[in-house]
N, C-alpha and C positions, 0 to 999 in steps of 0.2 A: 666524590660524586662522579659516576661515570659519564663518558663523554655523550652516550645516547640521552641520557636524562637531561644534561645541559641544553643539548638541541631541542629536546622536547620542550622544555620550558622557553625557549627562544621563539620556537614558532607558534606555542599556545599564546604567547604574549602578543606576538603579531596578529594572531588571529583574533583575539579577544579585541585588540585596538580597532581592527577593522569593523568587528561587530558593534562596539560601542560608537564609533564613528557614525554609522547609520542610524543606531539609536537616537542619537542627538539630532541628526539630520532630519530623521523621520518626525521627531517631535516638534522640531521648529515648523514643518511643512504642514503639520496636522491643525489646521484652523477651526475645522468643522468636525462633528462626529463621523461623517461619511469620509472625510480625510484620513481619520484615524482608523475606522474599521475597515474600509474597502479602498484605501489609499486614493481616494477622491474619483474613483473610477477612471484612474490615469496611468495605470502600468503600461509601459511600452512593451513593444513586440518581443524582442530579445531577453528582456527582463523576465516576462512571462515564461517563455519557452524554458529559460534555465530554472526559474524559481519552481515552476510547476512541476518539472522533471525531478528536481531535487526533493519536493514535497512527496512526490509519489514513491519513490524509492529510498526507503530509510536505511537506519543503521543495521537493520535486519538483513537487507541486501548485502551489505559490506561485511558484516560480522556473522550472521546467523547461516546464511544460505550457502557457503562454502562448506560448512560442517556438516549440514545435513547431506549434501552431495557425497560427502566422505563417508557418512554412516550408512545411506540407503542407496547411494550410486545413481545411476542415470535415471532409475524409475523415478527418484525424487527430482532429478534434473527438468522433469516436465514442467516443474513449478517456475523455470524461467521464463516461460511464456507469459508471465503475469507482465513482462514488457510490452506485450500486446493487448492482453485483457483488460489491464488497468485503463489505459487510455482508450479502450473501445467504449466503455462506459462514457468517457469523455466525448467522443464522437456522437453518441446517441443524444446526450443531454446538454452539454455545456453551452453550445450556441443558442439553443433556445432558451435557456435560463438567462444568458446574457442579455437576449432580446427582451426578455419580461422585465429583468431588473432595470435596463436602460428606460423602457417605455413607462413603467409605474414606479419607478423610485424604491424597489426594494433595496434592503441593506442585508438582511438575514433569510434564510430559506424559512424560517417560521412566519415572517411577515408575507413572504410569498405564497404560503400554502394556506395560513389562516385567511388571507384575503380572498384566494381562489375558492376555498371552500366554505368561507364565510362562517368560521368557528375557531374557537380557541384549543380545544382539546389537541388538535394536530400540532399547534404551536408548542405545546408543552411536550408533547411526544418527540418532536424534533430536538429540543433542547435535552431531554434525556438520552436520545440517542447520541447527540454530540457529546454529551459528558461520558457516557459509557464507552464511547470511541477514544476521547481524548485522554482521559485520567490514566487508564491501564496502558494505552499505547505509549503516553508519553513516560510513564513510571519505567516501562521496559527500555525504552531508549536511554533515560537518565542512568539507570542501574547498569547498563551495558557500557556506559562511558566510564562510570566508576570502576568497573571491572577491568576495562582495558588499561587504565591509568594505574591500578593496582598491578597489574603484570608488567607493564612496561617500565615502571618506577621500581620493579622489584621489591614491591611491599612498602615503598616509602609512605604511600597513602593507603589507608583502608579503603574497601570499595565504597562504604558509605561516605567517608570524608571527601574522597574524589567526586561522587556523585553530587554531593551538596555544593562543592566548590564550583564545579563545572556549570552546575544549573544556575547559579547566581548570575553569571553572565548572560546567560540566555534570558533570564527573568528581566535583567535590566534594559537589554536592548529591546525586547519584545515589548514591554510595559511601556518604555519610553515612547518608541517609534511607530507602534501598531503595525498594520500589515504591509505598509510602505517599507518599514525597515526590514520586515521578514522577507520581502521579495528581494530587495537589493543584497541582503547577506546571502539569501539562497542562491544568488547568481555564481557567487564564489564557491558556495557549498556544493553546487552541482558539479563545477569542475574539478574540486578536489575529490568528491565521491568517484566519479568516473576515472579520473587519473590514478586514484588509489587502487582501485580494483585492477586496473590493467597493469600498474606497475607490480602488484603482488603476484598477479597471474605470471608475468614475465619471470618474476623470481622464482616462482615454484617451477615453471616449464624448464628453465635454465638449470635449475638444480636437479631435476630429473635427468635431464641430458636430451631434450629436445623431443618433437612430437612422435618421431618414430619410435623411441625408447619409451614413450609413454603409452603408446599402444601395446608395445611388447608387454609391458607391465600389466596392462588391462587384460590382456588375454591370460597371463599367468595368474593374476589375481580370480578371474573367473574359474580357473581350473580348481583352486583350493578352497573356493567358497562353499561352505556346507549349507547355507541357506538358500534353498531351490525353490523356484516357482512350480507351480503345480504341472508345468510342462518339462521341468528337469533343467532349468536355465538358471545361471546365477542371477541372483537378485540384484546384483550391480549394474547388469546391462541386459534386463528384461522386466517388463510389468507382469504382475501376476494374473492377468487376466481382465475381462471386462468388469465383473463385480464379484463379490464373494459373500456367501451366506454362511457366517463363521459363528463359533459359540458365543452366545449372549448377544448376538446379532451386531455388536459393535466391532470395532477394530482392535480389540485388546489382543486377539490370538489369529492375526492373518497368516495364511501360508503364502511364503515368498515374498512377504512385505505387504504394506498397507495401500501402496499406490497403484490401485487398479485404475482401468479407465474411467469408471465413474467417480472414484476418489478424486482423480485428477480434475476432471471436468467440474465437480462440486467444489473443490478447494480454488479453482480459477473464478468461480462464482463469488467465493468469499472476498478474493482480492479484488475483483470488481466493484466491491464495496468502497474501496478507497476514493474512486473518483465520483461516486454517488452519495458518499458521506457529506453532512451538511457543511463541513468546511470547504470543499470545492465548489459548493454553489457560491459561497462568498468569493472564493477565488475568481469565478466567472464573472460575478458582479464588478470585479475590481478593474477590469480591462477597458481601455477606450473602445476597442471594437474587436469582433472575433478574429481578427487577422492572425493573432499568435496561435490559434487553436490548433489548425491543422499542422503546421511545422512541429509543435510540440508533440502531437500525437503520433505522426507518422515519422518523422526523421529522428527527433531527439529520443523518443521513447522506444517506439517499436523497432526502428533500425539500429540507432545507437547504443541504447542500453541492451537491447536485445543481443547484438553482437557482443558486447561485452560479457553479458551473462553466459551465452551459450559455448564461449571460448575460454575467456579469461577466469571466470568463475569455476567453470569445469576443470580447468588446469589446477587450481587451487585446491579444490575438493578432492578429485579422483587422483591427482597427482601426489597428494600427501601419502597415500598408500606406498609410494616408492620413495618417500624421503624419510621413513622409519617411525612414522605414526602409528603403524599398524604392525604389531609384534609378530603376528602368523605370517605375514607377508616377508618380514625380515628372516625368519626362521626358514621358510620354505624356499625363498629365491633371493639369498643375500647378494647374488650378482646383479640382480635388478634394483637394488635399493641403494640409495645413497642416505646413509643413516644419519642426517643432520638433525632431523626433529627428535628422534630417539635419543640421540646424545645429549641434546638441550633437556629433554623431559627427565632424563636419569639424573642430570646434574642438578635440576630445579626441583623436581618433585620425587625422585626415587622411583620412577615408574618407567616402564618401557613402551606402554602403549597409551595411546591418547584417550581411549575410553576408561582408563583407571586415573587419569589425571583430573584436578579440579576443574569443574566445568565441562569435562568431557570434550564432545565435538566443538563445543563453544570456544574451547581454547586454541583452536586451529589456525585462525587469523593472527593473533598475537604472536603465536609461535613463528609463523611464518615472516611476519615484520622483524621479529627479533634476529632472524637469520643474518640481517645486515649490520648487526651491532658492532662487530668488529672491523668490517671493510668499510662501511659507510653509515657511521653514527648519525650523521646528518639525515640520512634516509628514514631511519626509524623514526625520528622526531617529525619529519614531514608527513610520513605514512601515517602516524598516530593522529596527527592533526586531520588527515584525510578521513580516518574513521571518526574521530570526533564530530567533524563537519556532516558526515553522513548522519550521524545519531541525532544531531540537533536539527537538522534541516526539516525533518518531519514535526518534530515536537514543536519547534517555534510556530509553525503555521497553525497547529491544533490549539496551542496556548491562545494566539491571537484570535482566532475565529470563535472559539469557545467562550472566551471572555466577551467578544462582541454580542453573542447570542444571549448569554446571561443578561447583559445590560439592556439589550434592545427588546428582546422577547420576554423578560421577566421584570425587571425593574422599571424600564420605561413604560411598557404596555400595561401592566398591572398596578404599579406602585406609584410612578412619577410620570405621569403621561405629557407633563409640560417640562420635562427637564431639558435645561439648557446644553449646548455643545460641550460647555466645559464641565457640566455635571456628568454628561454621558462618558466623556474621556476619562474623568477620574474613576467612575465606576467600572469601566472598562479595564482600567489598570489593576483595579481591586479583584475584578474578575480573574485577570491573569495571575494575580497572587494566589487567588483560592484554586485555581486549576493546578499550579505548579506545587503549592503545599499539599494538595490531595495526593498528587502524584508521588511526591517525595516520600510522604508519609507511608503510603502503601508500599513503595519500593524499599524503604528502610525497615519497616517492622512487620511486614507480611509478605514475605518473598514468594512464599508458596501460593498465597492468594493472587499475587501480581501475575504469575504465569497462567493461573486459571483464568483470571479476567482479560489477560492479554489475548487469550484464545478467542474471547468473544468479540473483540473489537470490530474487525474488518467484517465479520458476520452480521453484526450489528448495522453496519454502514450499507451492506446490500439490501437490508430490508426497506431502504428508502427508495427502491427501484418502482413499486407501484405507484407511489405518490408522484415520482416524477414522470412515469408514464402518463398519468392522469393530466398533470399540468401541462405537459409537453406535448401530448399527442391524443388523448382519449377523454373527451369530456363526458362520456357515458358513467365514468367512475364517480361515486357520490361521497359526500363527506363521512357518512356513516361507515361505508364500506372500507375506505381507505383508512379511518382512524381505527377501527377494531381490527382491521387486517394487520395494520403496524403493530398495535398491541399482541395480537396473537402470534405474530412473528418474532417478536421479541421474547415471548415466553418459550416458544419452540427452540430458538436458538439456545437459550439458557438450559432447557431440558436435554438437549442432545449434545452438551458439552459436559466436561468433568465437573465445572463448577456447579451445573444442576444436580448431578450426582452427589455432590458434597453437601448442597443444601438439602437434598432428600434424606441423606444419611444422618443429617443432624437431627431431624424428627423422626428418625428410626425407620425409613423407608429404603428401598433399594429399587431404582429404576431398571426394569427388566431388559431395556435396549441397549444399555451401554452407552460409550461415546461414539458418536458418527455412525448409526445404525446402517448396516447393508454396506458399509464402507463408502458412505456418502456424507459429506460435511454438514455441520450445522447449519451453514447458510442455505443449503438446498432444503433442509427441513423447515427452516424459518421461512422462506419464500414460498414453500409448498403451502403452508397454512395461511400465510400472509395473503398471497395473490388469490387463492382460493376462497378465502372469506371476503376478501374484496369484490370478488366478480359475483358470489352468491348475495352478499347484502346489498351490493349495488343494484342488482336486479330487481330487488324488492323495495327499494327506498328511493326511487325515481321521482323529482319534483320539476314541474315545468319551470318554475320561477328561479330555482338554483341552477337548473341547466342553462336557461338564458343567460344567467350571469356568467357562468362558466364560459359559454360561447364567446364573450367579449374578448377573453383572452385568446380562444382558438381561431376566432376570425382573424385577429392580429397577427397570429402566427401564420396562418395560411396564406395570408397576403404577403407577409415578408420572408418566411421561412421555407415554404414548399420547394420541392425539386423543381426547377425550370421546365416547363411544358416540353421543350424539345429534348429533355433528358429523362422524360418518365418513363420512357420504355426500357431504362436501365434497372428500373427498380427491382423487376422479377430476378435479373441477374444479380444484384446485390443480395437479395434473399438467399439465393442459391449459394453463392460465395460464401456466405457468413456460416448458413447451416453445414456446408460441406467442411469448412475449416474447423468449425467446433467440433464436429464428429470425428474427424480422422486426425485432427492436429492434437487436439486435447480431450478427446471423449472417448467413447468405446472403441471406435475404430483405430485408436493408437496402438491396440496390441499387434496390428499388422507390421508396426515398426520393429518389433523384436526380431523378425527374421527376413524381412524383404530384402535387405541389402546383404544378406549372409547369414549362416548358422552361428548363434552366438556361443556355442561350444567348439568351434572350428574357426580359428583365427585366419586360416589360409583361404576361407571363403569369403572373407570381409571385403566387400567390393571397393571400398574407398580407403582401405587400410585402417579403418576405424570400426567399432561395433555398429551394427544395423541401427540400434536404437538412437545413437548418437546421430548418425547420418539422416535418419528421419526426423529428428528434431530440427537440425539445421535446415532441411528442405521446408519443413512446415513453418518455420521462423520466417524464411524468405517469401512463402506463399502468404503468410499473415501479414507481413509488411505491405505486400501488394494488396491484400483485402482492406487494409487500413487506409492505402492511398485511394482506391477506388471509392470508398464510403466519404471519406475527408475531402477529397478533391474533385473525383469525378461525379459524384452525386451531390456535391457542395454542401455536406452536411456539417462542415466546419470552416466554411468560407464566408468571407463578408458578404451580407445579404446585398441584392442590388438595389433595393429602396432603402433609402436612409430611415434610421429609426428614430422618430421624433418622441421627446420625453413628454408625458403629461404632468409629471412632478418630478422635480430633481431627487428629492428624498422623502419618501413617505413618512419617515419619522419627524420631519420638519413641520409637518401639519398638525392641526389641532386633532383632538381625539375624534374619530368618526369621519374626518374630512376627507381622507383618502378614499374610503369608500363611497362617499357621496360623489366624487370626483369620477370614479370608475363607472357608477351606475347613471350618470349624466348621460342626457341625449347626446349622439354623436361619438361617444366614446366606445 
């Protein structure tokens, strides 16, 4: 057995021991259902900061993101702005959701929305969104972990065997300890995720020969690139315009790449769905107070993860062209290529280009990790565990929260309204088993379906925005508007993804618009129909009694969560900063970044010694951190409220059927 495999097992065993320790400790601490499902509303500041960051940035950030930067260049690297857009959703909603959860004793988002709208249809739709998000998203993470172990153990474990073995431990600690165990394990996983990406980036940059050599390689790569944007620039260092009207309307035949300004913007909409997904509502409810929200959103995510993605992930992705992963680059400029990856691929797979290797660009990170097999086999084992932790960090949170929603919103609400704490915890564990089992079955037997379903997950999460806008800000929206809008949004997402095309084909039809019409992500099309329907239907379904009920929530929020009077003059500035950043940083205005700091075709004009597009991204990342600071701290959208929030009930689920609503509608509440 190779030294790297021995070290791999050593670090995996240590990691598993840590996970199971917290599973046992969480089980002992979970006396009540609220303890189990939302950690007794007692997660501390730094635990949430690290755990929420780990949950936000999954194994895709670690394993998949560098590969797509390799394939699509810096036009795809705009996706790294999800370090800002994911927590941007948190700035908008998390504090207000925490306040509602604390005040009214909500444990799940279904409880919050059904009580707010006085109806159960929205409760069921929220559970559907949670399941549609959790099962494919978890399946992708688990399959990726099996793939990683298959590669790093040189085929000792098949992808499926590795996936099932690795998921067993995740199930044990999540089912045992609930969200408390997930949070404490996630603290370590966050450190491993960030440290692993940095380490692999340093390995790649060092192998290339340093930052200057990297940019020399980028200039040469752009010259030999045959895939040009409409303006004649290499697709590696320029986006292809604002929008494209291409054959079939979808993104199957874009000129110069699919990542137009509108594609980038609407893809960011999809990723904003991570913090608006039902799971993050339960994360919000699990905190002692909102104190962790601002540091997590601004410093841990926007600044910390953003810095890592715009530099170290870029080193991995674009740098691999100069490490032998790209046969054309090696043939054209052997003097600029250190052929370490090419030699490894030739030895392992008999190919000289990563796009011909099993897994294509998805093989990139395992190959980079394997570069250390001879010189530092212990580091291979450690980095493998970093990747494993990244993949399991998100999956564990969705397992726990989805199991909680199945128990509270389906079993307890409709079937066993008087279920005891022990019964709820038991069925919560059963719910976790159901989620994991479904994810593993899909990942094992329907690999193609997994990829298709995975594309739906974050877009579904984004469809929660109108309902969260309603409960946090806008009492004008009605139950009918939000419910029908959410349903139509889900349908529109499916219809503009590959999965919808597959369904139509099964019935003998062909959808004329293709995937992502007009190079705009399915999340946009979902929210277009979702929010549009919510506005139109709400306009004709107003009811004074229902409006008065909703105002009980909004009067409370206005008293406790409004921007302080002496800062209200900053609100217009906040709107301007947000709109300008979204337009120029990740929207149509990003096309300016192609050339503002130099001609992409002439490296001698590159103002900072790097392509203009990369400099533009770094600039708007820094401005994005400022935007998040302004919203979270200056406008106090994520700060602890000045007035203490008093709970009307500790846990809505501990009351008799209908008691919670009676309390909310009582005089004085």
